[in-house]
N, C-alpha and C positions, 0 to 999 in steps of 0.2 A: 199081689195081681192087679192092684191099683195102678202102683209105679209103672210096670208096664204098658199098660193100658195108656195112661199120661203121655209118656213117653213114645209111644207110635203115634198118638194123636199130632205130638209136638213134630214129629218127623214128617207125615205127611201133609202139615200145615206148610214147613219148611219147604216141603221139596215143592208144591204147588206154589207158594208166594214167591219162589226163588227162580221164577221165569225171567229170560232176558225181553226186556221193555223198551220197544221201539223210542227213541226219541227225537224230537224235532230242534234243532238245534239254532237259536236264533244269529243271521251272520250281518246283516246288512239291512240299513232305511234306505229305501226309494225316495227319497226325499222330492222328485218332481212327481211322483204318483201316490204320493202319502201311503206307501206301504212297507211293511214289514218282510224280509225274506230269512223262512228259515230253511235249514237244509233238511232233509229227511233223511236221519244219519245211517239209516237201515238200508236203505237206497245206493248208497255209492258201491259201485262197482267196478273195478279195474282189471285191465287185460294184463295179460302176463309179460307183455313185451314194455310194460311201463310206460305207454304211449297214446294212452287214453281211456277213459271213465265214463262212465255215465251216474247220472244223480236226477233225482226227483225234488222240485223244490216247491216248497208253498208259498205263496201272494197275500198277505192278510191286511185288510183294513179295517180297524177298529174292530179288531177283536175276530171278524170274519172272514172265513176263508174266501178268498177271491176264486182262486184255481190255484191247479197242481201243474207245473211245467217240467218234464222231462227234458234234461240238459244230456247230450252229447257233447265230451270236449275232447279233443284229438289234438296232436303233435301235428300238424298239417305243411312238414318240413321245414322246420327252423324256426316255424312261430306255431303257438297254439292257436286253435279256431274251435268254432262251436258252432250247432246248430241246436235247433229246440223243436220241440214239436206242435209250436205254435207260427212256425215260421214256414211261409209254403213252398211247395217243390222239393226240393233239392238244393235250398239257399243255404248257406253257412259264411260266418263272417270271421273275423280274426277276434283273438281276445284283446279287448284293451284293457291295462292295469291301470289302477288296482280293480282287481275283481275277485270279493271277497269271497264268491260260492267258489270258483277256483282255489284260491287260496286255504280257504280250509278243507276242503277235499284233496287235495295235493299234501297237505300236513298229515291229515286223517289216514292217507294211503301210505306214508313215509316216502313219497317220491320227491325228489328236488325237484327244481325248476329255476331259471335267470329270469329277473324282471331287469328289461333294458328299455329304460325308458318308460314309454307309452304301452307296451309289449311284453310279452312273456316269452321265452324259450327253453 
């Protein structure tokens, strides 16, 4: 009886401890702003057409969270474009290379892209 009790306790402990853990992945260092950029891995959300995704990114300075920024990255007709929730209105911009957030997310999604000099296609 004691062996069964230990086995049940071990199973319950394993079941509750083996949950998926969200992770923040360091991808870049913003030298001009002295920040570290972390992709919130669990927030990467690509669409079925493979022409756009959203992701949330943490900006950290001296181990302190400055803000969380939501990115919307999409193929804007031959060139990848982006907007963030910190941009005003419906503003968007061409995604300039290199962009470690874009490259990390594309790799995680398993999508392909081309880097054409300063831009992504």
